C-alpha positions as CSV (number, residue, x, y, z in Angstrom):
1,X,0.0,0.0,0.0
2,X,2.9,2.3,0.7
3,X,4.1,1.8,-2.8
4,X,0.8,3.0,-4.2
5,X,0.8,6.1,-2.1
6,X,4.4,7.0,-3.0
7,X,3.8,6.5,-6.7
8,X,0.5,8.5,-6.5
9,X,2.1,11.5,-4.8
10,X,5.1,11.5,-7.1
11,X,2.9,11.5,-10.2
12,X,0.6,14.1,-8.8
13,X,3.5,16.5,-7.9
14,X,4.9,16.1,-11.5
15,X,1.5,16.6,-13.1
16,X,0.7,19.7,-11.1
17,X,3.9,21.4,-12.3
18,X,3.0,20.3,-15.9
19,X,-0.4,22.1,-15.6
20,X,1.0,25.7,-15.1
21,X,0.1,26.7,-18.7
22,X,-3.4,25.1,-19.2
23,X,-4.6,24.2,-22.7
24,X,-7.9,25.8,-23.7
25,X,-9.3,22.6,-25.1
26,X,-10.8,20.1,-22.6
27,X,-12.0,16.7,-23.7
28,X,-13.6,13.5,-22.5
29,X,-12.2,10.3,-24.2
30,X,-13.0,6.6,-24.1
31,X,-10.3,4.1,-25.0
32,X,-10.9,0.4,-25.7
33,X,-8.0,-2.1,-25.7
34,X,-7.9,-5.8,-26.4
35,X,-5.3,-8.5,-26.9
36,X,-3.8,-11.8,-25.8
37,X,-1.6,-11.8,-22.7
38,X,1.2,-13.8,-21.1
39,X,1.3,-14.0,-17.3
40,X,4.1,-15.0,-15.1
41,X,3.4,-16.4,-11.6
42,X,5.8,-16.1,-8.7
43,X,4.9,-19.7,-7.7
44,X,3.0,-22.5,-9.4
45,X,-0.4,-21.7,-10.6
46,X,-2.0,-24.4,-8.5
47,X,-0.6,-26.9,-5.9
48,X,1.8,-29.3,-7.6
49,X,2.2,-27.2,-10.8
50,X,5.7,-26.6,-12.1
51,X,4.7,-24.2,-14.9
52,X,4.8,-20.6,-13.8
53,X,3.7,-19.0,-17.1
54,X,0.3,-19.0,-18.9
55,X,-1.5,-17.5,-21.9
56,X,-4.8,-15.7,-21.7
57,X,-6.6,-12.7,-23.1
58,X,-8.0,-9.4,-21.9
59,X,-9.9,-6.3,-22.9
60,X,-10.0,-2.9,-21.1
61,X,-12.1,0.2,-21.3
62,X,-11.0,3.5,-19.8
63,X,-12.8,6.8,-19.6
64,X,-10.5,9.8,-19.3
65,X,-11.0,13.5,-18.7
66,X,-8.2,15.5,-20.3
67,X,-8.4,18.9,-18.6
68,X,-5.0,20.3,-19.7
69,X,-2.0,20.0,-21.8
70,X,-0.5,16.8,-20.3
71,X,-2.7,15.5,-17.5
72,X,-5.6,13.0,-17.9
73,X,-7.5,11.4,-15.1
74,X,-10.2,8.8,-15.2
75,X,-11.5,5.3,-14.5
76,X,-10.7,1.9,-16.0
77,X,-12.4,-1.5,-16.0
78,X,-12.5,-4.6,-18.2
79,X,-11.8,-8.3,-18.0
80,X,-8.8,-10.5,-18.2
81,X,-8.5,-14.3,-18.2
82,X,-5.1,-14.8,-16.6
83,X,-4.9,-18.6,-16.5
84,X,-6.8,-21.7,-17.6
85,X,-5.5,-25.1,-16.5
86,X,-6.5,-28.8,-17.0
87,X,-5.1,-31.3,-14.5
88,X,-5.9,-34.7,-13.0
89,X,-7.0,-35.4,-9.4
90,X,-6.8,-38.8,-7.7
91,X,-10.0,-40.1,-6.3
92,X,-9.4,-41.3,-2.7
93,X,-12.1,-43.9,-2.9
94,X,-11.0,-45.9,-5.9
95,X,-7.6,-44.4,-6.8
96,X,-8.8,-43.4,-10.3
97,X,-7.7,-40.2,-11.9
98,X,-10.4,-37.6,-12.6
99,X,-9.9,-34.6,-14.8
100,X,-10.5,-31.1,-13.4
101,X,-10.2,-27.6,-14.7
102,X,-9.4,-24.3,-13.1
103,X,-9.7,-20.7,-14.4
104,X,-8.4,-17.4,-12.9
105,X,-9.9,-14.1,-14.2
106,X,-9.7,-10.5,-13.0
107,X,-11.8,-7.4,-13.4
108,X,-10.0,-4.1,-12.7
109,X,-11.7,-1.3,-10.8
110,X,-9.0,1.4,-11.0
111,X,-8.3,5.1,-10.9
112,X,-6.1,6.1,-13.9
113,X,-3.6,8.9,-14.2
114,X,-1.9,9.5,-17.6
115,X,0.3,11.9,-19.4
116,X,-0.8,12.6,-23.0
117,X,1.1,14.2,-25.8
118,X,-0.3,14.5,-29.3
119,X,0.3,10.9,-30.2
120,X,1.9,9.3,-27.1
121,X,0.2,8.4,-23.8
122,X,1.8,6.9,-20.7
123,X,-0.3,6.0,-17.7
124,X,-0.8,4.2,-14.4
125,X,-4.0,2.5,-13.1
126,X,-4.1,2.1,-9.3
127,X,-6.7,0.2,-7.3
128,X,-8.2,-3.2,-6.8
129,X,-8.8,-6.1,-9.2
130,X,-11.8,-8.4,-8.5
131,X,-10.2,-11.9,-8.7
132,X,-12.5,-14.6,-9.9
133,X,-11.5,-18.3,-9.4
134,X,-13.4,-21.2,-10.9
135,X,-12.7,-24.9,-10.3
136,X,-14.7,-27.6,-12.1
137,X,-14.3,-31.1,-10.6
138,X,-17.6,-32.7,-11.3
139,X,-19.3,-29.8,-9.6
140,X,-18.2,-26.1,-10.0
141,X,-16.8,-24.1,-7.2
142,X,-16.3,-20.3,-7.5
143,X,-14.5,-17.8,-5.3
144,X,-13.8,-14.1,-5.5
145,X,-11.7,-11.5,-3.6
146,X,-10.4,-8.0,-4.1
147,X,-6.7,-7.7,-4.6
148,X,-4.7,-4.5,-5.1
149,X,-2.8,-4.1,-8.3
150,X,-1.1,-1.7,-10.7
151,X,-1.6,-1.4,-14.5
152,X,1.1,0.4,-16.5
153,X,0.5,1.3,-20.1
154,X,2.0,3.2,-23.0
155,X,0.5,3.8,-26.4
156,X,1.2,5.6,-29.7
157,X,-1.9,6.5,-31.6
158,X,-2.5,7.4,-35.2
159,X,-5.4,9.7,-36.2
160,X,-8.1,8.1,-38.3
161,X,-10.3,11.3,-38.0
162,X,-10.6,14.3,-35.7
163,X,-12.3,12.2,-33.0
164,X,-11.0,8.6,-33.6
165,X,-7.4,7.4,-33.0
166,X,-5.9,3.9,-33.4
167,X,-2.6,2.4,-32.4
168,X,-0.4,-0.1,-30.5
169,X,-0.4,-0.2,-26.7
170,X,1.9,-2.1,-24.3
171,X,0.2,-2.9,-21.0
172,X,1.8,-4.5,-17.9
173,X,-0.4,-5.7,-15.0
174,X,1.0,-6.3,-11.5
175,X,-0.9,-8.2,-8.8
176,X,1.2,-8.0,-5.6
177,X,-0.5,-10.7,-3.4
178,X,-0.1,-13.6,-5.9
179,X,3.0,-12.2,-7.5
180,X,1.5,-12.2,-11.0
181,X,2.9,-10.0,-13.8
182,X,1.0,-10.0,-17.1
183,X,2.2,-8.5,-20.3
184,X,-0.3,-7.4,-23.0
185,X,0.9,-6.1,-26.4
186,X,-2.4,-4.6,-27.4
187,X,-4.3,-2.6,-30.0
188,X,-6.2,0.5,-28.8
189,X,-8.9,2.7,-30.2
190,X,-9.7,6.0,-28.7
191,X,-12.9,8.0,-29.2
192,X,-13.0,11.7,-28.2
193,X,-16.7,11.9,-27.3
194,X,-16.8,15.5,-25.9
195,X,-14.6,18.5,-26.5
196,X,-15.2,21.9,-24.9
């Protein structure tokens, strides 16, 4: 938690200095991002697993208010499937192996601060992820918990029109409790829905 507070205050102090000469154009933007992802786990994904990497996918939507020359603030949510596993479980009654599956997904609920130039954007999402675990072993068991995390992203956007921009984005997700780092080379599209 101390890391979140330190990063937040450093960013805010830099951003306040950057706002000395405000721009006269204010805008509200929505950016959608989608891609596959690779996740690295600090430990095995489930008890007995030796593999610490997995493939998944994710999509994010962030709404940003761009009130000045560099600063943007907003909110981000979406969905990521971090890991899906198939494994065998020994039945204690008859020593037969039964197949089981497990899935770990996350939904971000984060405050976002970013620095925007004409084509570049670098930002940080701070806040919880709703972690969703599902295990299917004849019957389905589900669990959920909130876990603090960070989302770092950087993008370069090309203008398709005055209000629509498209380009690559690199996104890194960090979940401290489980020691998960996910990397998403993404494609983003930004819509400027309001300008005043």
